N, CA, C and O atoms as CSV, one atom per row, in Angstrom:
chain,resi,resn,atom,element,x,y,z
A,1,UNK,N,N,81.156,100.165,95.451
A,1,UNK,CA,C,81.555,99.646,96.614
A,1,UNK,C,C,83.166,100.254,96.913
A,1,UNK,O,O,83.593,100.483,98.044
A,2,UNK,N,N,83.908,100.449,95.698
A,2,UNK,CA,C,85.342,100.767,95.228
A,2,UNK,C,C,85.456,102.366,96.229
A,2,UNK,O,O,86.209,102.612,97.172
A,3,UNK,N,N,84.447,103.204,95.609
A,3,UNK,CA,C,84.664,104.045,96.261
A,3,UNK,C,C,84.408,104.286,97.596
A,3,UNK,O,O,84.763,105.372,98.055
A,4,UNK,N,N,83.757,103.333,98.436
A,4,UNK,CA,C,83.556,103.726,99.763
A,4,UNK,C,C,84.998,103.124,100.330
A,4,UNK,O,O,85.585,103.781,101.190
A,5,UNK,N,N,85.451,102.138,99.951
A,5,UNK,CA,C,86.913,101.641,100.366
A,5,UNK,C,C,88.239,102.765,100.060
A,5,UNK,O,O,89.431,102.485,99.935
A,6,UNK,N,N,87.736,103.789,100.006
A,6,UNK,CA,C,88.764,104.686,98.925
A,6,UNK,C,C,88.879,105.502,100.238
A,6,UNK,O,O,89.879,105.658,100.939
A,7,UNK,N,N,87.178,106.162,100.474
A,7,UNK,CA,C,86.748,107.095,101.431
A,7,UNK,C,C,87.660,106.345,102.908
A,7,UNK,O,O,88.562,106.835,103.587
A,8,UNK,N,N,87.019,105.088,103.000
A,8,UNK,CA,C,87.498,104.619,104.080
A,8,UNK,C,C,89.068,104.685,104.994
A,8,UNK,O,O,89.436,104.969,106.134
A,9,UNK,N,N,89.786,104.152,103.465
A,9,UNK,CA,C,91.142,104.687,103.714
A,9,UNK,C,C,91.614,106.120,103.810
A,9,UNK,O,O,92.777,106.359,104.136
A,10,UNK,N,N,90.691,107.142,103.518
A,10,UNK,CA,C,91.278,108.166,103.446
A,10,UNK,C,C,91.217,108.755,105.367
A,10,UNK,O,O,92.023,109.487,105.942
A,11,UNK,N,N,90.011,108.117,105.903
A,11,UNK,CA,C,89.619,107.951,106.912
A,11,UNK,C,C,90.833,107.309,107.914
A,11,UNK,O,O,91.654,107.821,108.675
A,12,UNK,N,N,90.615,106.356,107.637
A,12,UNK,CA,C,92.121,105.585,108.425
A,12,UNK,C,C,93.463,106.590,108.702
A,12,UNK,O,O,94.223,106.840,109.637
A,13,UNK,N,N,93.266,107.005,107.293
A,13,UNK,CA,C,94.746,107.754,107.365
A,13,UNK,C,C,94.743,109.380,107.930
A,13,UNK,O,O,95.637,110.208,108.102
A,14,UNK,N,N,93.974,109.383,108.031
A,14,UNK,CA,C,93.383,111.479,108.239
A,14,UNK,C,C,93.694,110.759,110.183
A,14,UNK,O,O,94.471,111.336,110.943
A,15,UNK,N,N,92.887,109.454,110.607
A,15,UNK,CA,C,93.261,109.062,111.913
A,15,UNK,C,C,94.715,108.333,112.447
A,15,UNK,O,O,94.864,108.026,113.630
A,16,UNK,N,N,95.735,108.106,111.438
A,16,UNK,CA,C,96.817,107.983,111.426
A,16,UNK,C,C,97.482,109.234,111.643
A,16,UNK,O,O,98.205,109.481,112.608
A,17,UNK,N,N,97.197,110.028,110.682
A,17,UNK,CA,C,97.940,111.091,111.072
A,17,UNK,C,C,98.036,111.981,111.443
A,17,UNK,O,O,99.040,112.672,111.266
A,18,UNK,N,N,96.598,112.478,112.396
A,18,UNK,CA,C,96.184,112.823,113.577
A,18,UNK,C,C,97.145,112.505,114.979
A,18,UNK,O,O,97.526,113.222,115.905
A,19,UNK,N,N,97.289,111.371,114.714
A,19,UNK,CA,C,97.745,110.496,116.333
A,19,UNK,C,C,98.995,110.842,116.129
A,19,UNK,O,O,99.366,111.391,117.166
A,20,UNK,N,N,100.279,110.813,114.973
A,20,UNK,CA,C,101.230,110.651,114.875
A,20,UNK,C,C,101.374,112.429,114.848
A,20,UNK,O,O,101.238,112.988,115.937
A,21,UNK,N,N,101.571,113.057,113.956
A,21,UNK,CA,C,101.738,115.032,113.852
A,21,UNK,C,C,100.866,115.923,114.620
A,21,UNK,O,O,101.349,116.848,115.273
A,22,UNK,N,N,99.312,115.641,114.566
A,22,UNK,CA,C,98.259,116.805,114.936
A,22,UNK,C,C,98.170,116.667,116.615
A,22,UNK,O,O,98.042,117.792,117.096
A,23,UNK,N,N,98.196,115.743,117.518
A,23,UNK,CA,C,97.900,115.222,118.647
A,23,UNK,C,C,97.992,117.065,119.352
A,23,UNK,O,O,98.809,117.982,119.276
A,24,UNK,N,N,96.487,116.828,120.087
A,24,UNK,CA,C,96.204,117.992,120.601
A,24,UNK,C,C,97.025,117.848,122.217
A,24,UNK,O,O,97.395,116.785,122.716
A,25,UNK,N,N,97.153,119.043,122.747
A,25,UNK,CA,C,98.074,119.772,123.725
A,25,UNK,C,C,97.400,118.876,125.439
A,25,UNK,O,O,98.015,118.120,126.190
A,26,UNK,N,N,96.472,119.206,125.500
A,26,UNK,CA,C,95.334,118.582,126.312
A,26,UNK,C,C,95.261,117.145,126.466
A,26,UNK,O,O,94.343,116.673,125.796
A,27,UNK,N,N,95.885,116.344,127.086
A,27,UNK,CA,C,95.104,114.637,126.735
A,27,UNK,C,C,94.453,114.279,126.869
A,27,UNK,O,O,94.381,113.110,126.488
A,28,UNK,N,N,92.969,115.058,127.736
A,28,UNK,CA,C,92.155,114.986,127.794
A,28,UNK,C,C,91.259,115.315,126.434
A,28,UNK,O,O,90.586,114.527,125.769
A,29,UNK,N,N,91.433,116.490,126.272
A,29,UNK,CA,C,91.103,117.108,124.745
A,29,UNK,C,C,91.546,116.080,123.709
A,29,UNK,O,O,90.807,116.046,122.725
A,30,UNK,N,N,92.315,115.448,123.700
A,30,UNK,CA,C,93.345,114.458,122.767
A,30,UNK,C,C,92.198,112.492,122.732
A,30,UNK,O,O,91.924,111.605,121.924
A,31,UNK,N,N,92.045,112.711,123.652
A,31,UNK,CA,C,91.525,111.774,123.984
A,31,UNK,C,C,89.853,111.702,123.887
A,31,UNK,O,O,89.409,110.555,123.839
A,32,UNK,N,N,88.951,112.706,123.854
A,32,UNK,CA,C,88.145,112.750,123.185
A,32,UNK,C,C,87.709,113.285,121.729
A,32,UNK,O,O,86.559,113.340,121.292
A,33,UNK,N,N,88.766,113.624,121.155
A,33,UNK,CA,C,88.810,113.722,119.776
A,33,UNK,C,C,88.947,112.145,119.093
A,33,UNK,O,O,88.163,111.812,118.204
A,34,UNK,N,N,89.798,111.395,119.489
A,34,UNK,CA,C,90.282,110.152,119.317
A,34,UNK,C,C,88.852,109.151,119.296
A,34,UNK,O,O,88.505,108.373,118.408
A,35,UNK,N,N,88.324,109.393,120.294
A,35,UNK,CA,C,86.765,108.826,120.571
A,35,UNK,C,C,86.203,108.916,119.874
A,35,UNK,O,O,85.926,107.843,119.337
A,36,UNK,N,N,85.522,110.224,119.236
A,36,UNK,CA,C,84.992,110.925,118.259
A,36,UNK,C,C,85.115,110.048,116.723
A,36,UNK,O,O,84.360,109.424,115.977
A,37,UNK,N,N,86.629,110.454,116.787
A,37,UNK,CA,C,87.223,109.539,114.946
A,37,UNK,C,C,86.857,108.555,115.214
A,37,UNK,O,O,85.939,108.180,114.485
A,38,UNK,N,N,87.323,107.462,116.443
A,38,UNK,CA,C,86.667,106.176,116.454
A,38,UNK,C,C,85.226,105.750,116.192
A,38,UNK,O,O,85.002,104.649,115.688
A,39,UNK,N,N,84.351,106.495,116.482
A,39,UNK,CA,C,83.228,106.355,116.850
A,39,UNK,C,C,82.848,106.503,114.853
A,39,UNK,O,O,82.327,105.686,114.093
A,40,UNK,N,N,83.316,107.704,114.635
A,40,UNK,CA,C,83.083,107.678,112.882
A,40,UNK,C,C,83.109,106.688,112.174
A,40,UNK,O,O,82.110,106.197,111.649
A,41,UNK,N,N,84.902,106.033,112.010
A,41,UNK,CA,C,85.673,105.142,111.628
A,41,UNK,C,C,84.385,103.532,112.009
A,41,UNK,O,O,84.046,102.729,111.140
A,42,UNK,N,N,84.088,103.502,112.965
A,42,UNK,CA,C,82.837,102.272,113.381
A,42,UNK,C,C,81.821,102.458,112.718
A,42,UNK,O,O,81.355,101.525,112.063
A,43,UNK,N,N,81.293,103.565,112.721
A,43,UNK,CA,C,80.056,104.269,112.120
A,43,UNK,C,C,80.023,103.816,110.365
A,43,UNK,O,O,79.125,103.231,109.760
A,44,UNK,N,N,80.932,104.168,110.012
A,44,UNK,CA,C,81.074,104.033,108.518
A,44,UNK,C,C,81.596,102.709,108.035
A,44,UNK,O,O,81.662,102.443,106.835
A,45,UNK,N,N,82.043,101.711,109.184
A,45,UNK,CA,C,82.269,100.519,109.057
A,45,UNK,C,C,80.765,99.681,108.672
A,45,UNK,O,O,80.575,98.798,107.836
A,46,UNK,N,N,79.710,100.399,109.723
A,46,UNK,CA,C,78.497,99.898,109.718
A,46,UNK,C,C,77.768,99.941,108.439
A,46,UNK,O,O,77.204,99.127,107.709
A,47,UNK,N,N,78.020,101.320,108.454
A,47,UNK,CA,C,77.046,101.914,107.035
A,47,UNK,C,C,77.740,100.667,105.832
A,47,UNK,O,O,76.991,99.892,105.236
A,48,UNK,N,N,78.945,100.666,105.677
A,48,UNK,CA,C,79.456,100.038,104.475
A,48,UNK,C,C,78.918,98.446,104.072
A,48,UNK,O,O,78.841,97.943,102.951
A,49,UNK,N,N,78.495,97.709,105.724
A,49,UNK,CA,C,78.339,96.551,105.772
A,49,UNK,C,C,76.951,96.258,105.216
A,49,UNK,O,O,76.650,95.373,104.416
A,50,UNK,N,N,75.748,97.643,106.090
A,50,UNK,CA,C,74.984,97.432,105.835
A,50,UNK,C,C,74.550,97.642,103.924
A,50,UNK,O,O,73.589,97.191,103.301
A,51,UNK,N,N,75.488,98.333,103.544
A,51,UNK,CA,C,75.234,99.162,101.902
A,51,UNK,C,C,75.735,97.737,101.047
A,51,UNK,O,O,75.191,97.617,99.949
A,52,UNK,N,N,76.549,96.830,101.368
A,52,UNK,CA,C,76.798,95.319,101.338
A,52,UNK,C,C,75.884,94.613,100.941
A,52,UNK,O,O,75.547,94.207,99.828
A,53,UNK,N,N,75.246,94.416,102.629
A,53,UNK,CA,C,74.180,93.363,102.789
A,53,UNK,C,C,72.749,93.482,102.346
A,53,UNK,O,O,71.845,92.648,102.394
A,54,UNK,N,N,72.767,95.354,101.678
A,54,UNK,CA,C,71.319,95.405,100.594
A,54,UNK,C,C,71.846,95.539,99.258
A,54,UNK,O,O,71.038,96.115,98.529
A,55,UNK,N,N,72.904,95.214,98.688
A,55,UNK,CA,C,73.410,95.037,97.615
A,55,UNK,C,C,73.131,93.278,97.287
A,55,UNK,O,O,72.470,92.793,96.368
A,56,UNK,N,N,73.899,92.557,98.405
A,56,UNK,CA,C,73.792,91.268,98.378
A,56,UNK,C,C,72.453,90.866,98.009
A,56,UNK,O,O,72.267,90.154,97.023
A,57,UNK,N,N,71.104,91.458,99.057
A,57,UNK,CA,C,69.815,91.329,99.111
A,57,UNK,C,C,69.466,90.973,97.977
A,57,UNK,O,O,69.111,89.803,97.831
A,58,UNK,N,N,69.469,91.909,96.814
A,58,UNK,CA,C,69.001,92.233,95.090
A,58,UNK,C,C,69.138,90.851,94.712
A,58,UNK,O,O,68.917,90.503,93.553
């Protein structure tokens, strides 16, 4: 589970660094990238929760 949290921390750091340093010039493109990145983050949270529940069931 520790590796999942480290990877999630890298994803969060990437999301923050994108929004601070590497914004797209077009606002519409920037919004689409933010929505897609946030979707990946929430999907990974769901995966971690599923893995934790599966591990607790054993």
